[in-house]
C-alpha positions in Angstrom: 0.1 0.0 0.0 1.9 3.4 -1.1 0.6 6.3 0.9 1.9 9.9 -0.4 1.3 13.7 -0.6 1.4 16.2 -2.9 1.7 19.9 -1.9 1.1 22.8 -4.0 2.5 26.2 -2.7 -0.1 28.5 -4.2 0.2 32.3 -4.1 -3.0 32.4 -1.5 -3.1 29.0 0.0 -1.2 25.8 0.4 -3.1 22.7 -0.6 -2.6 19.1 0.1 -3.6 16.1 -1.6 -2.8 12.5 -0.4 -3.2 9.4 -2.3 -3.5 5.9 -1.0 -3.0 3.2 -3.9 -3.9 6.0 -6.3 -7.3 6.8 -4.2 -7.7 10.5 -2.5 -7.5 10.1 1.2 -6.7 13.6 2.0 -7.5 17.1 0.8 -6.8 20.2 2.7 -5.7 23.7 2.5 -3.9 26.2 4.7 -3.8 29.6 4.1 -0.3 31.1 2.7 -0.4 33.7 5.7 -0.6 30.8 7.9 2.2 28.9 6.5 4.2 32.4 6.7 3.5 32.7 10.2 3.9 29.1 11.2 5.9 26.8 8.7 5.5 24.0 11.5 1.7 23.9 10.1 2.9 22.1 7.0 4.5 19.3 8.9 1.3 19.2 11.1 -0.8 18.3 8.1 1.7 15.7 6.9 2.1 14.1 10.5 -1.5 14.2 11.1 -2.2 12.0 7.9 -0.1 9.1 9.5 2.5 6.9 7.6 3.6 8.4 4.5 5.8 6.6 2.0 6.7 10.0 0.1 6.0 13.8 0.2 6.4 16.1 -2.7 7.5 19.7 -1.1 6.6 23.1 -2.3 9.5 23.2 -4.9 9.1 26.7 -6.4 11.4 26.8 -9.5 12.3 23.5 -9.2 15.1 21.5 -8.3 16.0 17.9 -10.1 14.3 15.2 -7.8 16.3 16.3 -4.5 15.5 14.6 -1.2 14.8 17.3 1.6 17.7 16.2 3.9 20.4 16.8 0.9 19.0 20.5 0.5 21.6 23.2 1.6 21.6 27.2 1.3 22.6 26.8 -2.6 19.4 24.9 -3.3 17.3 27.2 -1.1 18.3 29.9 -3.5 17.3 27.8 -6.6 13.8 27.2 -5.0 13.0 30.8 -4.8 15.7 32.9 -6.5 15.6 35.8 -4.1 18.9 38.1 -4.0 20.3 38.2 -0.6 20.1 41.9 -0.6 16.4 42.1 -1.2 13.8 42.3 1.0 12.6 39.0 2.4 9.1 37.7 1.2 7.6 36.0 4.4 6.2 32.9 2.7 9.4 31.9 0.8 11.5 32.3 3.9 8.7 30.2 5.8 9.5 27.4 3.0 13.2 27.6 4.1 12.3 27.2 7.8 9.8 24.2 6.8 12.8 22.2 5.0 15.0 22.9 8.0 12.5 21.4 10.2 11.8 18.4 7.9 15.4 17.9 8.0 15.0 16.9 11.9 12.3 14.5 11.2 12.1 11.1 9.4 9.5 12.4 6.9 10.6 11.5 3.3 10.1 14.6 1.4 11.7 15.5 -2.3 11.9 18.5 -4.3 10.9 18.0 -8.2 11.8 19.8 -11.0 10.2 22.7 -13.1 10.0 22.6 -16.9 13.4 23.9 -17.7 15.1 20.8 -15.9 13.2 18.1 -18.1 15.5 16.3 -20.7 12.2 16.1 -22.6 12.4 19.6 -23.3 14.9 20.6 -26.0 17.8 22.5 -25.2 17.4 25.5 -27.7 13.8 26.3 -26.0 16.2 27.0 -22.6 18.4 29.5 -24.0 18.1 32.7 -21.6 15.2 31.3 -20.0 14.7 30.3 -16.1 10.7 30.2 -16.1 9.3 27.7 -18.8 6.9 26.8 -16.1 7.6 26.1 -12.4 7.2 22.9 -10.5 3.6 23.5 -9.7 2.6 24.4 -13.3 4.5 21.0 -14.3 2.2 19.3 -11.8 -0.7 20.5 -13.4 0.8 19.3 -16.7 1.0 15.8 -15.0 -2.7 15.8 -13.9 -3.4 17.1 -17.5 -1.6 13.8 -18.9 -3.5 11.8 -16.5 -6.8 13.2 -17.4 -6.6 13.2 -21.2 -5.6 9.6 -21.1 -8.9 8.7 -19.3 -10.9 11.1 -21.2 -10.2 10.1 -24.7 -9.5 6.5 -23.7 -5.8 6.7 -25.0 -2.6 5.7 -23.5 -0.3 8.3 -21.9 2.2 8.4 -24.6 -0.7 9.5 -27.0 -1.5 12.4 -25.1 -1.1 16.1 -26.8 -2.5 18.9 -25.4 -1.6 22.6 -24.4 -2.5 23.5 -21.0 -3.4 26.9 -19.9 -3.1 27.4 -16.3 -4.6 30.3 -14.8 -4.1 30.5 -11.0 -4.3 33.4 -8.5 -0.7 34.6 -9.2 1.2 33.7 -12.2 -0.6 32.3 -15.6 1.4 29.9 -17.7 0.9 27.5 -20.6 2.5 24.2 -21.1 3.0 21.9 -24.3 2.7 18.4 -24.0 3.3 16.0 -27.1 3.4 12.0 -27.0 2.6 12.2 -23.1 5.9 14.5 -22.8 6.2 18.1 -21.9 8.4 19.7 -24.5 8.0 23.4 -24.2 6.2 26.1 -21.7 5.7 29.6 -21.3 6.0 30.6 -17.7 4.2 33.1 -15.6 7.2 35.7 -16.0 7.5 35.4 -19.5 4.0 35.4 -20.7 1.2 37.6 -20.3 -0.4 39.2 -17.1 -2.4 37.5 -14.7 -4.9 38.2 -11.9 -2.1 39.3 -9.5 1.1 39.6 -11.9 2.3 41.6 -14.6 4.0 38.4 -16.4 6.5 39.4 -19.4 8.2 42.7 -18.5 9.2 45.1 -21.3 13.2 45.0 -21.4 12.9 49.0 -21.7 10.7 48.8 -18.2 13.4 46.5 -16.6 16.2 49.2 -17.6 14.1 52.2 -16.4 13.4 50.6 -12.9 17.0 50.2 -12.6 17.0 47.0 -10.8 14.0 46.2 -8.5 12.7 43.9 -6.0 11.4 40.3 -6.1 8.2 41.6 -5.1 7.8 43.7 -8.1 7.1 40.6 -10.0 4.1 39.9 -7.7 2.3 43.2 -9.0 1.1 44.9 -12.2 -1.8 42.4 -13.0 -5.6 42.6 -12.8 -5.5 44.0 -8.9 -2.8 46.6 -9.9 -5.0 47.6 -12.5 -8.2 48.0 -10.3 -6.4 49.5 -7.4 -7.9 46.8 -5.1 -5.5 44.0 -3.6 -8.4 42.4 -1.8 -10.4 41.8 -4.9 -11.5 38.2 -5.3 -11.9 36.5 -8.7 -15.7 36.4 -8.2 -16.1 39.9 -7.3 -14.1 40.7 -10.4 -16.3 38.5 -12.9 -19.3 40.7 -11.1 -17.5 43.7 -12.5 -17.1 42.2 -15.9 -20.9 41.3 -15.6 -21.7 45.1 -15.0 -19.6 46.2 -17.9 -16.9 48.0 -15.9 -14.4 49.5 -18.5 -11.4 49.1 -16.5 -12.2 45.5 -15.2 -13.0 44.4 -19.2 -9.6 45.9 -20.3 -7.6 43.8 -17.3 -9.4 40.9 -18.5 -8.7 41.5 -22.1 -5.0 41.6 -21.3 -4.9 38.4 -19.1 -7.2 36.4 -21.6 -5.5 37.5 -24.6 -2.1 37.2 -23.2 -3.0 33.4 -22.4 -4.4 32.9 -26.2 -0.9 34.3 -27.4 0.9 31.8 -25.2 -1.3 28.9 -26.6 -0.4 30.4 -30.2 3.3 30.6 -29.5 3.1 26.9 -28.3 1.7 25.5 -31.1 5.1 25.8 -33.0 6.1 23.1 -30.3 2.9 21.0 -30.6 1.2 21.9 -34.3 -2.0 19.5 -33.5 -3.0 19.3 -29.9 -5.7 17.1 -29.2 -7.2 19.5 -26.8 -6.4 22.7 -25.0 -7.0 22.2 -21.3 -7.8 24.7 -18.7 -6.5 24.6 -15.2 -6.2 27.0 -12.3 -8.4 29.0 -9.5 -10.0 31.4 -11.6 -11.2 28.8 -14.5 -13.7 27.7 -11.8 -15.3 31.1 -12.1 -18.2 30.6 -14.7 -17.9 34.1 -16.2 -14.1 33.8 -16.6 -14.0 30.2 -17.6 -16.9 30.6 -20.3 -15.0 33.7 -21.9 -11.5 31.9 -21.8 -12.9 28.8 -23.4 -14.7 31.0 -26.2 -11.3 32.6 -27.1 -9.5 29.5 -27.2 -11.9 27.9 -29.7 -10.5 30.1 -32.1 -7.5 27.4 -32.8 -10.0 24.9 -33.7 -9.2 22.4 -31.2 -11.7 21.2 -28.3 -11.4 23.2 -25.2 -12.5 21.8 -21.6 -11.3 22.4 -18.0 -9.2 19.6 -16.7 -11.0 16.6 -14.5 -9.7 17.0 -11.0 -9.3 13.9 -8.9 -11.3 15.7 -6.2 -13.0 19.1 -5.6 -11.1 20.1 -2.7 -7.7 20.4 -3.7 -6.1 22.3 -6.3 -4.8 20.7 -9.6 -1.3 21.3 -8.8 -1.4 19.3 -5.6 -3.0 16.5 -7.3 -0.2 16.4 -10.1 2.1 16.4 -7.5 0.6 13.7 -5.5 0.4 11.7 -8.8 4.0 12.5 -9.2 4.7 11.3 -5.7 2.7 8.0 -6.0 4.8 7.3 -9.3 8.2 7.9 -7.8 6.9 5.6 -4.7 5.9 2.7 -6.8 2.4 3.2 -6.8 -0.2 3.2 -9.4 1.3 6.3 -11.4 4.5 4.6 -12.0 3.6 4.2 -15.5 2.7 7.7 -15.9 5.7 9.0 -14.5 7.9 6.5 -16.7 6.0 7.5 -19.9 6.4 11.4 -19.1 10.1 10.9 -18.4 9.8 12.8 -15.4 12.8 11.1 -13.7 14.9 12.5 -16.5 16.1 15.9 -15.2 19.1 17.7 -14.1 21.0 20.8 -13.6 19.6 24.3 -12.4 17.4 27.0 -13.5 20.6 29.2 -14.2 22.2 26.5 -16.5 20.8 28.3 -19.8 21.9 31.9 -19.4 24.3 33.3 -22.0 24.4 36.9 -21.3 27.9 38.3 -20.6 26.6 38.9 -16.9 25.8 35.1 -16.3 28.8 34.5 -14.5 28.2 37.0 -11.8 24.5 35.5 -11.4 26.0 32.2 -11.1 28.6 33.2 -8.8 25.8 34.7 -6.7 24.4 31.0 -7.2 27.2 29.3 -5.8 27.9 31.5 -2.9 24.0 31.2 -1.5 
């Protein structure tokens, strides 16, 4: 009997999904604020679940299948990519504290790759890139492969789709062909999201003369409406009232995602579907409009079918990953997707003259 847990470190909440021989036995969530204030809360969920064979931990930008007990300051830097001279972001600091706590226990936790670590992604698509899709976006793609195989009654190695992931923070898109993740548009490359500005104009980056990590969590819908407490449901209400500012903000988000899908069709010319995932795709007004926009590409569009309705897609994909690594029913899924074939760091593919300076910062972390 294999029992595993997958964790999704979301912008607003940390979600947990537990599988026992492939069946859900745990779905729960704690706020990111609670995690920031009490990193032990993550361990409390795990230990309360009883005997667990493997936990996929909150992996940020990703590590190539590294156990928690091997994580050092160098790997902490890879997970969060926050400079030492920058302001600390409480929830990211809490992840570090959580790992240190795990290292004092017998919890078997592993950190998983992001899209850029995968050998299934051609090297030329990695040049001067860091974020082709963080570890949680990869987990959403894992759930997508699992789901499409069942939805279309095909083997994993025949799945082909473009995943559109629209969470509370960063949006992203991931390309899958023959069951392999082969490309991605990460949240810091593509269009704006509910919270974030997405890809930054190089001229703006220059004019900012360097900026704090927190800047990457601004500039989206909430900034446009100048209302940091606005919920996705309340935002949908503004759209229904034909609020002009809200409509412009949504056009930027939805059109940005459509452009990401269009770009990824260079990598996957004939996807079987466009699959929607993420917190905002559970808001009827938003998903209906997004679906309509995605149908312009001529492929079926649908929301991913979750394993259960009380945990986010990324947590469920992480649980499937953990189950496969631990020898459970998802072993074939992990093998088909070649998820164990990963290596390096997110800084390996930078070819700018300043690359060595960046890597030195990484080495000294």
